[in-house]
PDB file as gemmi writes it, atoms N, CA and C in Angstrom:
CRYST1    1.000    1.000    1.000  90.00  90.00  90.00 P 1                      
ATOM      1  N   MET A   1       0.761  -1.100  -0.152  1.00  0.00           N  
ATOM      2  CA  MET A   1      -0.201  -0.004  -0.029  1.00  0.00           C  
ATOM      3  C   MET A   1       1.089   1.501  -0.059  1.00  0.00           C  
ATOM      4  N   ALA A   2       0.474   1.995  -0.887  1.00  0.00           N  
ATOM      5  CA  ALA A   2       1.543   3.325  -0.901  1.00  0.00           C  
ATOM      6  C   ALA A   2       1.401   4.459   0.314  1.00  0.00           C  
ATOM      7  N   VAL A   3       2.155   4.895   0.801  1.00  0.00           N  
ATOM      8  CA  VAL A   3       2.664   5.869   2.241  1.00  0.00           C  
ATOM      9  C   VAL A   3       2.848   7.035   1.647  1.00  0.00           C  
ATOM     10  N   PRO A   4       2.121   8.162   1.801  1.00  0.00           N  
ATOM     11  CA  PRO A   4       3.084   9.297   1.348  1.00  0.00           C  
ATOM     12  C   PRO A   4       4.238   9.749   2.257  1.00  0.00           C  
ATOM     13  N   LYS A   5       5.260  10.443   1.861  1.00  0.00           N  
ATOM     14  CA  LYS A   5       6.625  10.353   2.524  1.00  0.00           C  
ATOM     15  C   LYS A   5       6.734  11.599   3.527  1.00  0.00           C  
ATOM     16  N   ARG A   6       5.808  12.550   2.833  1.00  0.00           N  
ATOM     17  CA  ARG A   6       5.750  13.821   3.510  1.00  0.00           C  
ATOM     18  C   ARG A   6       3.883  14.372   3.878  1.00  0.00           C  
ATOM     19  N   ARG A   7       4.032  14.798   4.625  1.00  0.00           N  
ATOM     20  CA  ARG A   7       2.745  15.622   5.226  1.00  0.00           C  
ATOM     21  C   ARG A   7       2.298  16.664   4.433  1.00  0.00           C  
ATOM     22  N   LEU A   8       0.674  16.289   3.713  1.00  0.00           N  
ATOM     23  CA  LEU A   8       0.233  17.366   2.572  1.00  0.00           C  
ATOM     24  C   LEU A   8       0.202  19.042   3.502  1.00  0.00           C  
ATOM     25  N   SER A   9       0.663  19.848   2.509  1.00  0.00           N  
ATOM     26  CA  SER A   9      -0.126  20.897   3.473  1.00  0.00           C  
ATOM     27  C   SER A   9      -1.270  21.368   3.298  1.00  0.00           C  
ATOM     28  N   LYS A  10      -2.320  22.458   3.840  1.00  0.00           N  
ATOM     29  CA  LYS A  10      -3.260  22.702   4.099  1.00  0.00           C  
ATOM     30  C   LYS A  10      -3.560  22.914   2.859  1.00  0.00           C  
ATOM     31  N   HIS A  11      -2.709  24.056   2.484  1.00  0.00           N  
ATOM     32  CA  HIS A  11      -3.230  24.455   1.124  1.00  0.00           C  
ATOM     33  C   HIS A  11      -3.152  23.231  -0.071  1.00  0.00           C  
ATOM     34  N   ARG A  12      -2.237  22.404  -0.265  1.00  0.00           N  
ATOM     35  CA  ARG A  12      -2.152  21.570  -1.295  1.00  0.00           C  
ATOM     36  C   ARG A  12      -3.527  20.842  -1.258  1.00  0.00           C  
ATOM     37  N   LYS A  13      -3.610  20.014   0.124  1.00  0.00           N  
ATOM     38  CA  LYS A  13      -5.214  19.299   0.849  1.00  0.00           C  
ATOM     39  C   LYS A  13      -6.151  20.298   0.376  1.00  0.00           C  
ATOM     40  N   ARG A  14      -6.680  21.410   0.617  1.00  0.00           N  
ATOM     41  CA  ARG A  14      -7.313  22.057   0.401  1.00  0.00           C  
ATOM     42  C   ARG A  14      -7.999  22.833  -1.146  1.00  0.00           C  
ATOM     43  N   THR A  15      -6.587  22.971  -1.934  1.00  0.00           N  
ATOM     44  CA  THR A  15      -7.288  23.072  -3.616  1.00  0.00           C  
ATOM     45  C   THR A  15      -7.136  21.595  -4.019  1.00  0.00           C  
ATOM     46  N   ARG A  16      -6.985  20.677  -3.523  1.00  0.00           N  
ATOM     47  CA  ARG A  16      -7.552  19.124  -4.169  1.00  0.00           C  
ATOM     48  C   ARG A  16      -8.833  18.985  -3.938  1.00  0.00           C  
ATOM     49  N   ARG A  17      -9.896  19.435  -2.858  1.00  0.00           N  
ATOM     50  CA  ARG A  17     -10.728  19.303  -2.367  1.00  0.00           C  
ATOM     51  C   ARG A  17     -11.843  20.528  -2.864  1.00  0.00           C  
ATOM     52  N   ALA A  18     -11.304  21.563  -3.692  1.00  0.00           N  
ATOM     53  CA  ALA A  18     -12.144  22.673  -3.987  1.00  0.00           C  
ATOM     54  C   ALA A  18     -13.050  22.430  -4.626  1.00  0.00           C  
ATOM     55  N   HIS A  19     -13.203  21.539  -5.474  1.00  0.00           N  
ATOM     56  CA  HIS A  19     -14.359  20.902  -6.488  1.00  0.00           C  
ATOM     57  C   HIS A  19     -15.184  20.056  -5.778  1.00  0.00           C  
ATOM     58  N   HIS A  20     -15.247  19.649  -4.152  1.00  0.00           N  
ATOM     59  CA  HIS A  20     -15.874  18.808  -3.779  1.00  0.00           C  
ATOM     60  C   HIS A  20     -17.327  19.482  -3.195  1.00  0.00           C  
ATOM     61  N   ASN A  21     -17.735  20.658  -3.777  1.00  0.00           N  
ATOM     62  CA  ASN A  21     -18.882  21.141  -3.203  1.00  0.00           C  
ATOM     63  C   ASN A  21     -20.030  20.941  -3.831  1.00  0.00           C  
ATOM     64  N   LEU A  22     -21.447  20.856  -2.611  1.00  0.00           N  
ATOM     65  CA  LEU A  22     -22.625  20.618  -3.694  1.00  0.00           C  
ATOM     66  C   LEU A  22     -23.159  22.069  -4.289  1.00  0.00           C  
ATOM     67  N   THR A  23     -23.906  21.420  -5.465  1.00  0.00           N  
ATOM     68  CA  THR A  23     -24.552  22.163  -5.985  1.00  0.00           C  
ATOM     69  C   THR A  23     -25.785  22.377  -5.528  1.00  0.00           C  
ATOM     70  N   GLY A  24     -26.655  24.037  -5.810  1.00  0.00           N  
ATOM     71  CA  GLY A  24     -28.139  23.753  -5.611  1.00  0.00           C  
ATOM     72  C   GLY A  24     -29.183  22.998  -6.373  1.00  0.00           C  
ATOM     73  N   LEU A  25     -30.390  22.785  -5.844  1.00  0.00           N  
ATOM     74  CA  LEU A  25     -31.619  21.983  -6.658  1.00  0.00           C  
ATOM     75  C   LEU A  25     -31.934  22.711  -7.708  1.00  0.00           C  
ATOM     76  N   GLN A  26     -31.918  22.486  -8.937  1.00  0.00           N  
ATOM     77  CA  GLN A  26     -32.016  23.180  -9.993  1.00  0.00           C  
ATOM     78  C   GLN A  26     -33.780  22.877 -10.265  1.00  0.00           C  
ATOM     79  N   LEU A  27     -34.552  24.211  -9.934  1.00  0.00           N  
ATOM     80  CA  LEU A  27     -35.647  24.369 -10.179  1.00  0.00           C  
ATOM     81  C   LEU A  27     -36.425  24.238 -11.696  1.00  0.00           C  
ATOM     82  N   SER A  28     -37.460  24.156 -12.134  1.00  0.00           N  
ATOM     83  CA  SER A  28     -37.986  24.202 -13.590  1.00  0.00           C  
ATOM     84  C   SER A  28     -39.526  24.920 -13.093  1.00  0.00           C  
ATOM     85  N   ARG A  29     -40.243  25.440 -13.991  1.00  0.00           N  
ATOM     86  CA  ARG A  29     -41.780  25.586 -13.718  1.00  0.00           C  
ATOM     87  C   ARG A  29     -42.758  25.007 -14.360  1.00  0.00           C  
ATOM     88  N   CYS A  30     -43.414  24.672 -13.772  1.00  0.00           N  
ATOM     89  CA  CYS A  30     -44.733  23.579 -14.308  1.00  0.00           C  
ATOM     90  C   CYS A  30     -45.266  24.677 -15.411  1.00  0.00           C  
ATOM     91  N   SER A  31     -45.672  23.624 -16.375  1.00  0.00           N  
ATOM     92  CA  SER A  31     -46.057  24.461 -17.779  1.00  0.00           C  
ATOM     93  C   SER A  31     -47.516  24.619 -17.230  1.00  0.00           C  
ATOM     94  N   ASN A  32     -48.362  23.719 -16.132  1.00  0.00           N  
ATOM     95  CA  ASN A  32     -49.832  24.126 -16.171  1.00  0.00           C  
ATOM     96  C   ASN A  32     -49.833  25.250 -14.720  1.00  0.00           C  
ATOM     97  N   CYS A  33     -49.207  24.982 -13.889  1.00  0.00           N  
ATOM     98  CA  CYS A  33     -49.678  26.003 -12.636  1.00  0.00           C  
ATOM     99  C   CYS A  33     -48.716  26.814 -12.500  1.00  0.00           C  
ATOM    100  N   ASN A  34     -47.425  26.718 -12.994  1.00  0.00           N  
ATOM    101  CA  ASN A  34     -46.127  28.360 -12.884  1.00  0.00           C  
ATOM    102  C   ASN A  34     -45.857  27.337 -11.515  1.00  0.00           C  
ATOM    103  N   THR A  35     -45.738  26.700 -10.598  1.00  0.00           N  
ATOM    104  CA  THR A  35     -44.783  26.563  -9.650  1.00  0.00           C  
ATOM    105  C   THR A  35     -43.631  25.816  -9.736  1.00  0.00           C  
ATOM    106  N   ALA A  36     -42.493  26.143  -8.858  1.00  0.00           N  
ATOM    107  CA  ALA A  36     -41.143  25.475  -9.031  1.00  0.00           C  
ATOM    108  C   ALA A  36     -41.290  24.313  -8.553  1.00  0.00           C  
ATOM    109  N   ILE A  37     -40.885  23.715  -9.664  1.00  0.00           N  
ATOM    110  CA  ILE A  37     -40.514  21.830  -9.153  1.00  0.00           C  
ATOM    111  C   ILE A  37     -39.030  21.475  -9.714  1.00  0.00           C  
ATOM    112  N   PRO A  38     -38.647  20.440  -9.279  1.00  0.00           N  
ATOM    113  CA  PRO A  38     -37.835  19.634  -9.888  1.00  0.00           C  
ATOM    114  C   PRO A  38     -37.631  19.076 -10.952  1.00  0.00           C  
ATOM    115  N   ALA A  39     -36.353  19.603 -11.832  1.00  0.00           N  
ATOM    116  CA  ALA A  39     -37.001  18.905 -13.267  1.00  0.00           C  
ATOM    117  C   ALA A  39     -37.039  17.183 -13.425  1.00  0.00           C  
ATOM    118  N   HIS A  40     -37.663  16.907 -14.808  1.00  0.00           N  
ATOM    119  CA  HIS A  40     -38.532  15.575 -14.553  1.00  0.00           C  
ATOM    120  C   HIS A  40     -39.123  15.203 -13.600  1.00  0.00           C  
ATOM    121  N   ARG A  41     -39.807  15.931 -12.550  1.00  0.00           N  
ATOM    122  CA  ARG A  41     -40.909  15.232 -11.598  1.00  0.00           C  
ATOM    123  C   ARG A  41     -41.974  15.874 -12.280  1.00  0.00           C  
ATOM    124  N   VAL A  42     -43.135  15.231 -11.495  1.00  0.00           N  
ATOM    125  CA  VAL A  42     -44.203  15.392 -11.877  1.00  0.00           C  
ATOM    126  C   VAL A  42     -44.641  16.445 -10.557  1.00  0.00           C  
ATOM    127  N   CYS A  43     -45.497  17.188 -10.890  1.00  0.00           N  
ATOM    128  CA  CYS A  43     -45.679  18.543 -10.194  1.00  0.00           C  
ATOM    129  C   CYS A  43     -46.639  18.176  -9.058  1.00  0.00           C  
ATOM    130  N   HIS A  44     -45.987  18.196  -7.899  1.00  0.00           N  
ATOM    131  CA  HIS A  44     -46.844  18.008  -6.587  1.00  0.00           C  
ATOM    132  C   HIS A  44     -48.358  18.941  -6.661  1.00  0.00           C  
ATOM    133  N   ASN A  45     -48.155  20.029  -6.965  1.00  0.00           N  
ATOM    134  CA  ASN A  45     -49.403  20.809  -6.669  1.00  0.00           C  
ATOM    135  C   ASN A  45     -50.579  20.578  -7.610  1.00  0.00           C  
ATOM    136  N   CYS A  46     -50.179  20.066  -8.854  1.00  0.00           N  
ATOM    137  CA  CYS A  46     -51.297  19.967 -10.238  1.00  0.00           C  
ATOM    138  C   CYS A  46     -51.775  18.485 -10.466  1.00  0.00           C  
ATOM    139  N   GLY A  47     -50.142  17.537 -10.714  1.00  0.00           N  
ATOM    140  CA  GLY A  47     -50.142  16.199 -11.087  1.00  0.00           C  
ATOM    141  C   GLY A  47     -49.778  16.276 -12.459  1.00  0.00           C  
ATOM    142  N   HIS A  48     -49.561  17.182 -12.886  1.00  0.00           N  
ATOM    143  CA  HIS A  48     -48.916  17.357 -14.076  1.00  0.00           C  
ATOM    144  C   HIS A  48     -47.374  16.812 -14.268  1.00  0.00           C  
ATOM    145  N   TYR A  49     -47.184  16.434 -15.950  1.00  0.00           N  
ATOM    146  CA  TYR A  49     -46.035  16.206 -16.199  1.00  0.00           C  
ATOM    147  C   TYR A  49     -45.887  16.566 -17.452  1.00  0.00           C  
ATOM    148  N   GLY A  50     -45.307  17.738 -17.581  1.00  0.00           N  
ATOM    149  CA  GLY A  50     -45.575  18.192 -18.630  1.00  0.00           C  
ATOM    150  C   GLY A  50     -46.899  18.735 -19.504  1.00  0.00           C  
ATOM    151  N   SER A  51     -47.393  18.113 -20.232  1.00  0.00           N  
ATOM    152  CA  SER A  51     -48.825  18.914 -20.455  1.00  0.00           C  
ATOM    153  C   SER A  51     -49.715  18.064 -20.302  1.00  0.00           C  
ATOM    154  N   LYS A  52     -49.563  16.766 -19.587  1.00  0.00           N  
ATOM    155  CA  LYS A  52     -50.189  15.736 -18.827  1.00  0.00           C  
ATOM    156  C   LYS A  52     -50.679  15.154 -17.715  1.00  0.00           C  
ATOM    157  N   GLU A  53     -51.758  14.912 -17.605  1.00  0.00           N  
ATOM    158  CA  GLU A  53     -52.113  14.961 -15.806  1.00  0.00           C  
ATOM    159  C   GLU A  53     -51.766  13.695 -15.500  1.00  0.00           C  
ATOM    160  N   VAL A  54     -50.579  13.325 -15.144  1.00  0.00           N  
ATOM    161  CA  VAL A  54     -50.434  12.081 -14.463  1.00  0.00           C  
ATOM    162  C   VAL A  54     -51.063  11.491 -13.381  1.00  0.00           C  
ATOM    163  N   VAL A  55     -51.197  12.631 -12.202  1.00  0.00           N  
ATOM    164  CA  VAL A  55     -51.921  12.071 -11.353  1.00  0.00           C  
ATOM    165  C   VAL A  55     -53.122  13.105 -10.903  1.00  0.00           C  
ATOM    166  N   SER A  56     -54.008  12.008 -10.370  1.00  0.00           N  
ATOM    167  CA  SER A  56     -55.549  12.981 -10.045  1.00  0.00           C  
ATOM    168  C   SER A  56     -55.505  13.872  -8.760  1.00  0.00           C  
ATOM    169  N   THR A  57     -55.663  15.067  -8.822  1.00  0.00           N  
ATOM    170  CA  THR A  57     -55.578  15.731  -7.544  1.00  0.00           C  
ATOM    171  C   THR A  57     -56.721  16.110  -6.894  1.00  0.00           C  
ATOM    172  N   GLU A  58     -57.699  14.898  -7.248  1.00  0.00           N  
ATOM    173  CA  GLU A  58     -59.389  14.947  -6.369  1.00  0.00           C  
ATOM    174  C   GLU A  58     -58.713  14.509  -4.940  1.00  0.00           C  
ATOM    175  N   ASN A  59     -58.318  13.694  -4.929  1.00  0.00           N  
ATOM    176  CA  ASN A  59     -58.068  12.807  -3.260  1.00  0.00           C  
ATOM    177  C   ASN A  59     -56.965  13.574  -2.596  1.00  0.00           C  
ATOM    178  N   LEU A  60     -56.166  14.468  -3.178  1.00  0.00           N  
ATOM    179  CA  LEU A  60     -55.465  15.090  -2.323  1.00  0.00           C  
ATOM    180  C   LEU A  60     -56.088  16.280  -1.624  1.00  0.00           C  
TER     181      LEU A  60                                                      
END                                                                             
């Protein structure tokens, strides 16, 4: 197993991990009711996916 000969400095370690951050959730608008929803998901407000009603909202 490879073992480093010298300790990594804080700068070198943090530079390597600089791209390990999280990105925010990308939201799009529902085409029916214009609420913000995640992309490629059924709208929780009206039950539409694209232009089709997938889930009936009568019981909700």
